[in-house]
N, C-alpha and C positions, 0 to 999 in steps of 0.2 A: 543106730544111733539115736540117742535120747535126748531131745533138743529141749531147754526149759526159757521161756522166754518171757525177759521182764522189762518192766517201765520202773524209772526212778525219777520221783517228781518231787519237787519242792513240798506242793499241797498233799500228797497223801505218802509220800514216801516209798519204798520199794515194794511193787505189786507184782505179785506173778500173774501173769495172762494168757499162759501156755493155755488153756484149757479154753480159751475165748479166740484165739487165733485160728482162722481157717485158712489164712495162705500167708508165707511169709519169703523173703528171699534177702541175703546180703552178699557182698563182694568184698574182693581186695583188688586192690590195682597197682601196678608199678609205680614208682616213683611216691606213693601215696602212703600204702599200708590200708587200714580198713577203708572203703571206701562208703557207699550206701548202704543203705538198707530201709526195707519196708515191713510193716505185720497188718496184716487186716483183720478186724476184730467184727465179728457176728455176735447181734444182741438188739433187743429193743432200742427203738430210735433215742426214746427220750432218756436213756441211761447212758447215751455215748456222748452228747454234748459236753459236759464237762472235761471232756477228754481233748475239746479242741482248745481249752486254756493251756498256758505251758509257762513257765520260767526258762531262761538261758543257759539254765545247767540241768535240765531236763533230761534223762537221756532212755535209749533203748539197748537191751543186751540180750544176748543169746549164750545160753550158757550149758554146756556138756561138759561135766566132770570138772570142767576149768571154763574160763570166758574164752569163745571162739569169735567174738565179733561185739563190740560196744562203741557207741556213738551217741551225740548228742540231739535229740530232737530237731527236725528242719522242717516240719511241716504236718499236715491232717487233710484228710480229705472224709467228709462225712453224707452218705449217699440219703436217698429217701427210705432203701429199706433197713437203716440202722447199721450197715456197714461201714466201719472208720477205719481208715488206711492210716497209720502213722507213718510218718517218714524219718530217717535220720540220716547222720553224716557222723564217718569218722574223725578224729581229730587233726589228721592230716590235712581232710579238706577246709578244714575251719581256718588253715594257715593260708587261705586264700583271701580272705577277708580283711587284712590288715596290710599295710605295704610296708616296705623297708625304705627308711629314710637313714640312709647312711654310708658314707664311703670308707670301708675300712681299707682299703689301699687302692691308690689311683696314680695308676700308671700311663697316663695321656696327658695332654698340656691344654685340653678344650676348657679349664675350669680359671687358667691363668688368663687374666684380662689386663689393657692398658689402666691406669690408673688417672682416667679422666681423659681431658683434651691433652694433646703434646706440646709443651713450651714449643718455642723456638728454637730448632736445631737437632730436636731429640725426634726418636721414633722406637715405636714398641711393636712387639706382633709374638702370635702364639703358631709357627706357621711350623709345624712339625719339632719346633724347639720354645723355649722362653728366652727372647731376646728384648734386650734396651741398647739403643745405640744412640751416639751424638754425633756431629758434624757440623762445625760453623764457627761464628766470628762472635767475639763481643759476651762471653758467657760471664756471668756473677757467679763470685764464689758461691756455693752451696745451691746453686742451679741444679735440680732435679726430676727425675720422670723414673715412673717405676711400672713394673708388674704386680698384679695381688692375684691371691689366691685364697678364697675362691668366689667365683663370680657371684653377684647380685642372686639369691633365689635359691642358692644350692644349700641343703642341708648336710651337712658332715654328719652328723649325730654324736659327735664327740669331739674333743680337744684334738689336734693334730700332736701324735707323740713320734714321727720321727720325719725326717726328709732324708731322702738319697739321689744325688744328682751329680752328673759331670758338670762343673762348670769352667769356661773359658773367657778370660778377661784379658782385653788388648788396648794397649793406648799406643794410636798412633802418633798423636801430639799432643802436647798440655799435659796436667796434670790432672788426675781423677780419681775418684774411690769407687768401686763396686760393693756393694751389701746387699746381705740376707738376713733379713731380721722378721720377728714375728709383728704380727699386728698392734701388738700394744707399746711395739718400739722396742723391744728387747734385742739388742744383734748378736745373731747366732754365727756369723761369718762375715770377716770383710778384708780387704787387701787395697793398698794403693799401688800395687807394683804390679806391671803388666805382664802376662805369661810371653814366654818366648813367641817371638815372630822367625819366620824362615821363609830364605828366598831360593829359588834356583836358577844359578846363572848360565845362561847356556852360549856361548860364542859363536858355535858353528864352524869351528876349525879357518878361523882367519888365519890370511899369510903374511897381513901386512896392517899398519894403520894404528890407532888409539880406541879406548874409548874413557868414558866417566862415569862414576855411580853417583846416587845422591836421592835427595828427595822433593825433586822440582820446584823446591820453595829456600832456597837459602845456602842448603846443606849440599856441598859437592867436592869429590876426591878431584887430583890433580889429574891429568891425560896419565891413563895406565896401557902400557904397549899390549900390542895385541897376543902376545906370548908371557903376560905376566903370571908371576907363580900364586899360589894360595898366600903365601906368607908374604907377598908384596901388596897383594889385593888386600888382605886383614889389614895390615899397617897402614893401607893408605884411608881404610874406612874407621879406624879407631880413630885417627888423627881427624877426619872431618866430623865426625858423631861426636867426639870427647866421650868415647866408652869404650875402656879398657878390655872390657866383656865380650864386643864382637868378637863371631871366629868365622872361618872361611876353610873351607874342608875341599879337597879338589878330589875328585873322581874322573868320571867320564865330563860331568860338569862341576860348577861350584856350587856346594851348599853353603849359604850364609846366614848365621845366625845370629837375631839381637836378643840377648838372654833376656831382657826386660823390656823389650819392646821399643817404642818410640821410634821404629824405622821412619814413619812417615809413611808418604805416598814413593816408598822405595821403585826406584827405577833406573833404567841407562840413562842419565841426560844428555849425553853426547855418544854419538856413533859416526867416528871416522875409520872404521873397521873396513879392509880390503880383503878381498878373496880372489882365489884362483880361476874361479868362474863365477859360481852367485853363493850367497849363504846371507843368513837373517841372525841376528843376535836377538834374545830374549830373554826377559828377568820374569819369572813368574813365584808368587807367595805359594808355599807350601802349607799344607794341615800340618795341625801340632796338636798335640794330646791335650786335654785338659787335665784337671785337678779331680780327683773323685772325694765328694762331700756325702759324709752319714752325721747328719745333726741332729740331735734331740732337740725336740719341740715341746711346748707346754701352752698352746694357744690356739685360739678359735681360725686363725689365718697366718699367711706369710707374705712378705713384699720383697722383691728381688728390684735394688736401685741401681741408679748408676748417677753419679754425682760429682758435679765440678769443684776441683780444689784450688780455690784462687781465681782471681779474675783473668779474662784474657780468650784466646781463640784456642780450639782444638778437636780432636776426633778420639772417639773410644768406645766399643762397645764390650757387653757381657751377656754371655748364652750360658743356659743351662740345656743340657741334653741329658736321656735316659734318668728323666724324673721319676720320683715315685715318693709321693704323699700320703704317709700312714697314720690313721687313729688307732690300728692295731698293730703295735710293732710286732715285727716276724712273725706275720700272722700267717697258718697253714689254711687251706681250704678247712678242714675238719674244725679248726678253732672258731673260723667264723661262722659255722654251723652252730657251733655251740653257744655262741653270743648270740644269734638270731633265735634260738629255742628256748635262751634263758628270757630274752624279752617277750617272748610269745608265753612265759609264765610256766615251761616246764624245767621243773626241778632237778629232776633227774633223768637222765638219757645214756644211751648206749652209742657211744660215739666213739671211734676207733682212731686214733692220731694217723694223719695221712706223711707227715712229714714234708709234704707238696706246699711250699712256698707259694703263695699267689700275690703277683704284682698287681691284680685287676679284680677287685671287689668292690663294685660299687652300684647303688639301686636308689631311684629316686621316684618312690611310689609302686616301685615293681611290688607284687606278694611276697610275703614269706615263704609260701610254698615255691614260688618260682626261684627266688635266689637259692634256696636249700637244693633244688634241681639242679640248677649252674654248678654249684659246690661240687655236688654229687659226679656231675659229668666230668670233671676235672680227676676224679679217683685219685689214685697215688702218682699218677704221672704216666703209670704203664696201662691200666685199664679205668672205666669208668665204674665208679661205686654205686651204690643203694641208698636213698634215702626213703624211709617210711616211718610210720607210725602206727604201733599196734598198742600194747600196753603202756610201752614207754616208747620215745624216737631211736630209731634206729639209724646211722649214719655209719657204712663200712661197705667192705668189701660185698658182693652180690651173695645171697644165701642160695646152697643148693635145694632149699624147702621148696614144695611145690605150693604155690598160691590156689585158690579155689571157689567155685561160686555156684550156690545153689538159688533156685528160682521157681516161683510160679505166678502167673497172671490171673489178675481179678478186674473185669470190667463193670464199670456203672452207670448207670445213666443219668444222674445228676450228683454235682458233688458241692459241698463247703469246703472251702480250703484256705489255708495260709500257707505261703512260703517267705522264709526269712530272707531268700536270695533276692525278693526285691526290696528289704530295707536297706538303706543307709542311716546311718544315725551317725557318722565323723566327716563334715563336708568342710571341705577349703578350696579356695580358688589359685590360679595361678595365670598370671599375665606373660604376655610374649616376649617382654623385657624381662622375665627372670622372677617379677616380684610375686610372691606367697603370701597368703592371707594365714591368719592363725586358725587353729583348727575350732568350726564351730559344732559342738557334741551336744546330744541329748543323754544324757544320765538314764533317765529311766527307761530309755529304748534300748542302752548298751545295756543296763539290767535286766532287760527280758529276752533280747534277742544277742546279746554279744556285740561286741564290736564291730561295724562294718564301715570302711573307708570308700570315700570317694574324692578325686579331685578334679575339678571344674577347668579343663583349658578355655581360657577366653580370649579374645582376638577385640583389638580395637576399642578399649572402653577403660573408663577410670577405674581407681581402685576402690572409691566409695560405690559404685555402678556394679563392681567384682563385689563387693561384701552383700551388696543386697541381693544380688542373684545366690550368692552363697546361700543365704538365709530362705529363701523363697525354694532352692532345691533342696535343702534339709528338711524345710516342712513339709513338702510334696512326698518326700521319699520315708519318711518316719512310719514306722509303726508301733 
C-alpha cells in the first residue's frame, strides 16, 4: 500500500511530508470514527520549530487513492534531535469539546418546581407527578399556587414546542379553576369542572339495621335500610347532594360515581348495621382515569396552576402524570442526532431515520459525543446503532466493514510539546441552587484551538464570587 501523508495549514497550505516521515500511526474507534493519529518527521532541528505553530483548522491527512484518515492537529512534540511528532484527532473526538445544553424531550418531572413559598392552605410537589393541591378555610377569590417548568438554571436550548400529559382535576368542595399556561401567560388548557370521583361502598352482607352516607360536613342522606337497592341509594344521594348526575351501580359492592366531583369527604356517616356474626362496612375512593392532553406550546416555560374561584372554604387538586415536555416535537433519536450535528457545524451527514420516538433526550453540559452515543445506543428500538465520523458523520445500523489500525512507536529523550486538551476557552459557573453564569469566552483562543468548554461547579459562594472564579479559571486555562 502506498501511503501519502499531508499536512494542511493556514500558514503554508497543503504540504506533502511523506518523505520526511519516519513513523506514523492512525486508528478508528467504535462510536467515534477516525480517532487519533501521529506522524514523526526527521530533519534538522532548526527547520522543525515552525511546525510547532498552528491554527484551529490545521489538519493531518493520510491518503492512499482516497483519504483513509483525516483529522485536525491536536499537539506536537519536538526533541533535541530534530524529530518532530505531530498529533491529530478525528472530527468525532472534537465532539467531546463542547457540551450540549438542550432538552429535546423531557419525560421526567424533576424540573417542575413549586412557584415560591406556598400560600396558606396550598401545597405542591413533584413526587413522581406534578401536583398542586389546596384544602382550607377562608380562601379569597383568585388565590393561586402553581408548579413551574423548568427550574432555575436549566437551559432548554430552544422554546418548548409540545406538552404531553395526563391531567386529573378533582374538586372536593368549593369552586376552583385548574390551568396550564405558558410562562408568558397564554392559557393552553383550563377547566372549572371537576373530573369524576368514584367510591366503592362495601356493606359486608348485613342482616339488619340502617346506614347513612354523606360528606361529614352537613350533607347526609336519610337512613338507608341494610338491604337498600342501588336505585334507592342513588335517589337518596341525588337528593342530599342536589346532583342528578350521581350514579350507583350494584355488583358485589356498590360503585358510586360523582361525575363532576364535589363529593367532599364522602363516607359512611352513620353505621347502625347488624350482622349474623361479625362484619364491617367500608367506603373507599377509587382511582379514575384522567384526561390526555397534547398541547402546542411556543414559549420558554410552563405553569400548572390551581386557583380559587370565589371567596370561601374548599378543597381541590390538579395532577399531571405521564408528562413529556418537548422542544423538538415528535422527535426520533435520529432527528435529535441531526440537530446536535447541525449545531456542531456538520452541514451534510449520513443519518438514517430510525423511526424510534424518544421521550428522554436531555443534556446539561454533557458532550456532543456522549449525547450522540446515547442516541445511537437506542438504535431502532431493536438493536443499537453506530455513530461515527469519517468523511461525514454517520448515524445508523452497524456496518459490516472492518476498522483497522497501523502503528509504529518512536521514543525521544526530551520534548517541546503543546496539547489542546489542556485548553479551556469557554467557561461558565454553576452554583448549587442552579444559577448559571453567562459564558466567558476568548475569541482568539477559540480561533486558534477550537472551542473547548468547561463548567465550574461551585458550592457555598455568591454569584459575584462565582464570576470572579470563572474569570480566573478562564485565564489559567487559556492557550
